[in-house]
C-alpha positions in Angstrom: -1.2 -12.1 -5.4 2.6 -12.1 -5.3 3.3 -15.4 -4.6 0.8 -18.2 -4.3 0.0 -18.9 -0.8 0.2 -22.7 -1.1 3.9 -22.3 -2.3 4.7 -20.3 0.7 2.9 -22.5 3.2 4.5 -25.4 1.7 8.0 -23.8 2.0 7.1 -23.4 5.9 5.5 -19.9 6.1 3.6 -19.3 9.2 0.2 -17.7 9.6 0.2 -14.7 11.7 -3.1 -12.7 13.1 -2.8 -9.2 13.6 -5.5 -6.8 15.2 -6.3 -3.2 14.0 -3.4 -1.0 15.0 -1.1 -3.8 15.9 2.3 -3.4 14.2 3.6 -6.1 12.0 7.1 -4.4 12.0 8.6 -1.2 12.9 10.8 1.4 11.5 14.4 0.4 12.3 13.8 -3.2 12.7 16.0 -5.6 10.8 14.0 -7.6 8.0 14.1 -11.1 8.7 10.9 -12.3 7.2 9.0 -12.0 4.0 5.3 -10.9 4.7 2.4 -11.5 2.2 -1.3 -10.5 3.3 -3.8 -13.4 3.0 -6.7 -11.2 4.4 -7.1 -7.4 5.6 -5.4 -4.1 5.2 -1.9 -2.8 6.2 -0.5 0.6 6.1 3.2 1.5 5.6 3.8 4.6 7.4 6.0 6.9 9.3 5.5 9.7 12.0 7.2 12.8 12.0 8.9 14.8 14.8 5.5 16.1 15.6 3.9 12.9 15.7 2.1 13.4 12.3 1.4 10.3 10.3 2.4 10.0 6.9 1.0 6.9 5.0 3.4 5.6 2.3 0.9 2.9 1.1 -2.1 0.9 2.0 -2.0 -2.8 1.1 -4.5 -5.4 0.8 -5.3 -9.3 0.3 -2.5 -11.0 -1.8 0.0 -8.2 -1.5 3.4 -8.4 0.3 4.8 -5.8 2.5 8.6 -4.8 3.1 9.6 -7.1 0.5 12.3 -4.7 -1.2 14.2 -4.1 2.0 15.0 -8.1 2.0 17.1 -7.4 -1.0 19.4 -4.8 0.6 21.3 -4.9 4.1 19.4 -2.1 5.9 16.5 -1.6 8.5 12.9 -0.8 7.6 12.4 2.9 6.8 8.9 2.6 7.6 6.3 0.6 10.0 3.8 -1.7 8.9 0.7 -1.6 10.9 -2.8 -3.5 10.5 -5.6 -1.4 9.6 -8.1 -4.0 9.9 -8.3 -7.6 11.3 -5.2 -9.2 9.2 -4.0 -12.7 8.5 -0.5 -12.7 7.0 2.1 -15.4 6.0 5.6 -14.8 7.3 8.4 -16.9 5.8 12.0 -16.3 7.1 14.4 -14.4 4.8 16.6 -17.3 4.2 13.9 -19.7 3.1 12.4 -16.7 0.8 15.7 -16.5 -1.0 16.0 -20.3 -1.3 12.6 -20.4 -3.0 13.4 -17.7 -5.3 16.5 -19.4 -6.0 14.7 -22.4 -6.8 11.8 -21.2 -8.7 13.1 -18.4 -11.5 9.4 -17.9 -12.4 8.8 -16.5 -8.8 11.6 -14.0 -9.3 9.7 -12.7 -12.1 6.6 -12.3 -10.2 8.5 -10.6 -7.4 10.3 -8.3 -9.8 7.0 -7.4 -11.5 5.5 -6.7 -8.2 8.5 -4.5 -7.1 8.3 -2.6 -10.5 4.7 -1.9 -9.8 5.7 -0.5 -6.4 8.4 1.5 -8.0 5.9 2.9 -10.4 3.5 4.0 -7.5 6.4 5.9 -5.8 7.2 7.8 -9.0 3.8 8.8 -9.7 3.3 10.0 -6.0 6.4 11.8 -5.7 5.5 13.7 -9.1 2.2 14.6 -7.5 3.4 15.5 -4.1 5.6 18.1 -5.6 2.7 20.1 -6.5 1.2 22.6 -3.9 -2.2 22.2 -5.6 -4.2 19.6 -3.3 -6.5 18.8 -6.4 -3.6 17.6 -8.5 -2.3 15.4 -5.5 -5.7 13.9 -4.9 -6.3 13.3 -8.6 -2.8 11.7 -9.0 -3.7 9.3 -6.2 -7.2 8.7 -7.7 -5.7 8.2 -11.5 -3.1 5.5 -10.0 -5.6 3.6 -8.1 -8.1 3.5 -11.1 -5.3 2.5 -13.4 -5.6 -1.2 -12.2 -9.4 -1.1 -13.5 -10.6 -2.2 -17.0 -13.5 0.2 -17.0 -12.2 3.7 -17.2 -15.4 5.6 -17.8 -16.1 8.6 -15.4 -17.4 7.4 -12.0 -17.0 3.7 -12.6 -14.3 3.3 -9.7 -15.1 3.4 -6.2 -12.1 4.8 -4.3 -11.4 2.3 -1.5 -9.9 4.8 0.8 -11.1 7.1 3.7 -10.7 10.8 3.5 -8.2 10.6 6.2 -6.2 8.1 4.4 -6.3 10.0 1.3 -5.2 12.9 3.2 -2.3 11.0 4.6 -1.2 9.4 1.4 -0.9 12.8 -0.2 0.6 14.7 2.7 -2.6 16.8 3.2 -4.4 17.6 6.3 -7.8 15.9 6.3 -9.9 19.2 6.4 -8.0 20.4 3.0 -8.6 16.8 1.6 -12.4 17.0 2.2 -12.9 20.6 1.0 -10.8 19.9 -2.3 -12.9 16.6 -2.8 -16.1 18.7 -2.8 -14.5 21.0 -5.1 -13.9 18.3 -7.4 -17.3 17.1 -7.1 -18.7 20.6 -8.1 -16.3 20.5 -11.1 -17.8 17.0 -12.2 -14.2 15.4 -11.7 -15.8 12.9 -9.3 -19.0 12.0 -7.7 -20.1 11.5 -4.2 -22.9 8.9 -3.4 -23.6 7.9 0.3 -20.2 9.3 1.4 -18.6 7.3 -1.1 -16.2 8.6 -3.8 -16.9 7.4 -7.3 -14.1 8.5 -9.9 
C-alpha cells in the first residue's frame, strides 16, 4: 500500500466505484486527483493508430495510478481502465500535496513507490528491446517474481492472463501462447490447470 487508506479518508478522499472496462482517467486528461486502489485491478494502457492496445502496467489492491504525473504540469500519457470491479480512493491534487508537506514520512513512501515503478519501466524497456519473445516474457515473469520470498522454480503463480502478458510485452497473443508452451518444454515454467507457475 502506498498511503494508509485511513490517512487518505481523513484527508477527505472520496470512494469511487468502477465497473470492468470503465475508465478512471483518459490519455490527455489533466491530472487533478491522486488515485489509490482499495480493491480490484486497473490497467494503464494506450492504443496505437490501428487500435491495438498496449498495456503499460497492471495495478491492484493498495497501489496508486497516475501519481507520478501529479508532480509535473503535463496531461496523462495513458488511460487508466478498470479490469475488474474496482473501488478507488480519489483525493484532490492540492489536498494530496498538502498531506505530503505535512507528513514527510509519506513523501518517503510515495518516493519509494515511484522508484519501484521506475525500476519496472527500466526492466521492461530492456526486455522489450529484444526481438526474442522468450526474453520479453521471461523478463516480465522475473520482475513479477522478484517481489516473492520463495524464488524456487515453479513457486510463483503468474497473476496475468496470456493476453495481458502479450499486451505488456508488445507481443501478439498467439506468439505469447506459443512461446509459453516452448518455455514449458524447456522447463523454464510449468503449466497446471491453464495456470503458469514460474
